[in-house]
N, C-alpha and C positions, 0 to 999 in steps of 0.2 A: 507291824502297825495294821489292824483291821481299816480299811476303807469303808463306810457304811453308804458308799454310793455306788458301789461294785456291780457290776449288771446282776450279779446273782443275788445281792441284798434288796435290788429294786424287782426282780421275780418273786421272794419272797413276800414283799409289800405290795405286790400284786399293779406295781405300777407299769412293769414290761409283762406283755402276755408268755405264757409258755406252754407246750403241748404237753400237759402232764400225765404222766402214767401212774404215778402211785405216790400217797401222802401219807404220813401219820402226824403226830404232835411234834416229831422232832427232827423230821427230814423229809425231803421232797425228791421225787426223780420226775424228769421230762427227757424228751427227745435232745439231742443235740442239734444246733442248728447249721454246724459244717461235720457233718457225719461223713466218716472213713468207711463204714461198712451200712448194709441194710438195717443193721439193727444196732444203733448206736444211741445209749441212753447215757444221763447224768444221774449222779446221786449226788445230792448237797445236805449237808446239816442246816439246822435252822438257827442254830448259834452264830456266832461271829467269831468264827476260826478262818485262820487265814490258809493253813496247809495241814497235811497227814499229821506232823509231828507235834503240833500245837493243838489238833484235835485231840489226839491220844492221850495226850499228858494235862489236858483242861477240860476235858469236857466230862460232864457225869457220867456215872453208868448206866444213868438211865437214857440218855443223850446217846451215848455209844449204841446200847442195845436197841434205840429206835432206829438208828440209823441204819444198821445192819440188818434189821428188819426190811427197811424200804428197800435196801440193795437185796435182799434174797427174794420178796415179793415181785420187784422189778426185773429179775433174771427168770424168775416162775413165769411171768407173765409174758415174757419176750420169747418163752423158750428156749433160755439160753442157761438152763442148769448143767451142762456139760458142753466144753469145745468153744469157749469163747474167752476172752483177754478182759483184765482189769488194769486199769493205768492212772495213776495220780502223778502230779509234777509237782515238785518241794523243792526245785532249784533254780538257780538266776543262770544266765549266759556263762559261759558257752555251752551249757549242758542242755537240756530240755527247758522251756522256759513255761513257768505256770500264766497262763494270759489270764486269768481272772483271780483278785487275791482274796478267793473264798475256797475253804478246802473243797474240792470236788474228786467225784471217783467216776472215771470213764466206764460204761459195760459196752463191751464191743462184740459183736457176733454177727451172725448172718455172712452173706456175699460182701466181700471186700469192694469197695467203689474207688480207693485209692492204695497206692503203694506205701509199705510201712515207712519207707523213706521220705514221703511227703507229708507224715503226720507231724 
């Protein structure tokens, strides 16, 4: 179930500020507030999707293209067209936990601030 009061929904409604990087009609990218590297951004769709499988199964083609356009432009703006990581969590404990119930893609590059074990 999608929670319309999650922090990313509030960011999309401008109820909570973010350090925006790039935006189009379908998605938004912004700097992560707890970065693991010097270049750590999040890309989120503007639609109500809980996780990756929900997004690829239910988002329209335009929403999906718009999301990947924001990813591409964000990576380019951050100088991360190669040598970067992407991460999305769709699992519950005991595996990686998705901390916000709104699909989001981490774009991670630059110098490491914390070890991968601390992610």
